[in-house]
N, C-alpha and C positions, 0 to 999 in steps of 0.2 A: 504494500500500500504506500502510495506517495504521500509524504507528510513533510512539513517544515521541520528543519533540524533544530530550530531555536524554540518555537512556541508549540510545535506538535500539531498545527492545524492540518486537517485532512479532509477528504471528500465528505460531503453530506448528501443524503438521499432525500428527494422530495417527489412531488407529483406534478405532472403537466395535465391540466384539466381542459378537455375539449368541450365547447358549448355549441349549441345550435339554436336557432329561433330568433325572432326579432324582439327587441326590448319592449316592455310594456309602454314606456313613455313615447315610443315611436309607433305605437298602434298594434303591436303584436300581443301574444299571450304570455310572453316572458321567455327568458333564456333557460334552456334545459341542459343539464350535464349529460353528455353522450358517453364519454369514457374518461378514465384517468390512466395515465401511463407513467411508469417510474422514470425519473431522470436523475442525473447526478450534478451536484454543484461542486466543481473542482476548484481548489485553491490556486491562486496565481503564483506558482513556484518558479523561481529563477535560479540558475546555477551561479554560485558565488564562491570565491576563494576567501575563506575566513580563518581567523585565529580561533580555534575551538580547543579548550583544555590545554592551552599552551602549544598546540601544534597547528601547522598550516594544513587545512583540509579543503577539498572542493565538495561542497554540499548544496542541497536544494533548500532555498530560503524563500519564504513568502514575501511579497512586496511590502506588506505592512511592517514586517520586522526590518526590512531594508530602509524604509522611509522613516521609521521612528527611531532609528539609531540603535537598535538592539544588537546589531551585528558589528563586530570589530573586523574590518576588512584586513586581509594580510598585506604587509608592505610589498611594493613592487620591487622585485629583485633587479639589480642593474646587471647588464650583460658584461662579462669579462671579455676583453679583446683576445682574439686568437693569437697565441704566441707562435712564432715561426721556428 
């Protein structure tokens, strides 16, 4: 299961409700529920290189954690010039 490495946010399950009929205020007899089908609400996870438990790791983090500063991003390593 995909989940945020910081807050643990994961997918939630809900229902998509299909209706038919015209609204009463538009002259109909009202909307009726035809069917309900399951759907998934997925978290917006982004791959990020972070400092986690003192180690640099590449993990999936939700955008809410990224935006609110709960993630300490790993410092960018400088490239060493190739020695001849």
